[in-house]
Every structure is written in C-alpha cells, then in structure tokens.
N, C-alpha and C positions, 0 to 999 in steps of 0.2 A: 352205118354203120360198126358192127360191136368187134370192139379190141379184140376181140380171141380169133376171130376171121383172119386180122391183118397179121396177126402169128404164125396162123395156122396153115400159110401160105407157105411151100415147097421152096426150101429152101435153095436146093441148088440151082432156081429159074432165073436168080439172080448171082448168082453166086456167093453167097449171104450165107455166115457162119452158123451153126445150131448155135442157141442161147445157153449160159449159165441157166440157172435157177434163180440168180442173184441178178444176174442182167436183165433174167424175163419182167423182175417185177419194176423194176427202170423202166423197161422198154413201156411198158403197163402204164406206168406214172405220167411216162411220157403222152399217151398214143391217148388216155385219157386225159389232162388235163390241155393236151389239143382240142379232143373231140369238143369238148368242154368251151371253148374257144376261139375252134376255128383258125384265127391266127395269133399267136404270141410270139414274146419278144425270150432270148435266148436269155435276157438277165433277169426279168419277169420268171420264168419257170425253173431259173437257181436260186430266187429268192421263195418260188412256194416250192423249195425241194431243198432244204437244209439240211438233209440229212444224207446228202450225196453230195460230195465235193462238185469244184466247176466241170472238171475235166472228166471224172463221172460224167458226166451228163453231158459233156460236148462230142465225150466218143463215141455215147451212145446215135447220139444227135446226127453223127458221123456217118454213123453206120444204117440208119433205119431212112437218112440220107441216099446212098448209097444203093439200100437195096427197093427203093424208090417206096419208100411206106410212107414219107412226107416229103414235104418240100423247104428244103431250107434257102433261104436269099439275105444277101448282104443291103442291107436300105440304109443311106447315108454311111455313121456308124454304128451300127447296130445289126444281129442277123435276126433274123424273122424265122419265124418256122412255120408253116403252111399245112392245113389238112392237105391231102392229095384230090380230093372231093370241093377245095374250097378252088384250084387252080386251073380245074377241068374246064 
C-alpha cells in the first residue's frame, strides 16, 4: 500500500489531527522505513533518522499508533513498530 494512501485517510475517523508539513515529512519517512522492513525497533528507526530527535520520532510514532496506522508493541526492553499489514 502506498504511503500516501495512509496519509490521505479522513482525520476525523480516528480523532487524529491534521499534520503540519514538517510532521508530514517525518510521518512519510517513518512509514517508508516501516514499509521497507515491516518490523523495526524504535532504536533502529532513531539511528536511521539522525536529523530528528528521539522525542520528535516518539511523538509521531505515538500519533500514528493512536490513529491505527502502525502497531507499537513493547518487546522486553525495546519498542517495536509493526506495519498494520504484518499484524493482520
């Protein structure tokens, strides 16, 4: 599924806010990495995107998880991100 289709869903369906252009770029980057790997740890994602802070990435991951565009789970001491298609 193209990343753009995940961003175009109606924000009112899940109570998600509209994103600013800067956060759109971060969202696309996160979803692109997740589409490439299907499962990725948050630590790995942070290392792959040094232009963003840990808190910027975590905030966006939290929003994407609440909007059900990704699945966030803790595995032992690590947070793992899953594509929604992986979990289905």
